[in-house]
N, C-alpha and C positions, 0 to 999 in steps of 0.2 A: 504493501499500500503503499505509495506515493505519501510525502510529508505537506502538509497544507501551513506550513513555516515557510516563513522566507530564508533562502539559504544562509545569512548570517544567524538567523537567531536559531536556525537547527543545530549550528557548528557551537553556540553557546550552550545548547541544552545537552549535545554530545559529551562537550568536555564538563561541565556538571555531572553528567552522571558517569565518566568515565574516572571522577577523582577518585583515591583511594579509601575514603569512609562511606562512600556508597557501594563497593566491593564486599560485602559481607558473604562470606562461608556461611551455607544451611545445611542442615541437613536435611535428607532427602524426605518428601511427605510420607508421614505412616497414617494409614487407613483405619489402620485396628486401634492405634492408639487413641485414636480421636472417640472411635466407637467405644471403646472402654471407658474412656472417661464421659461420656455420653450417660452411657448406660449405668453407669456410678452415679454419678448426679440423677438420675431418675429415680433408682433404687434409693439413694439415701433422703431424697425429698417423699417418696412414696413411705418409706419408714418412719419418718419425721411426722406426717402426715396424720397416720396412723398411731404415733405415740400421743400427739395432741389432740387426738379424737375421744383417746381414753382418758386421758386428763379433763377434757370440755365434759364429756358424756356420762363419765363416770364408770 
């Protein structure tokens, strides 16, 4: 896709993005870890809701 910026503006953007502090090494995305975190949060909130319902309803 061609850039919609003027060439001098595109050059400034490219220089900005190529700066060392914008080159962060990241681990590959792990879908299973995300799924485990979401599942853990849902289970924890469910357990908390059950506990609070026993306190309220007795």
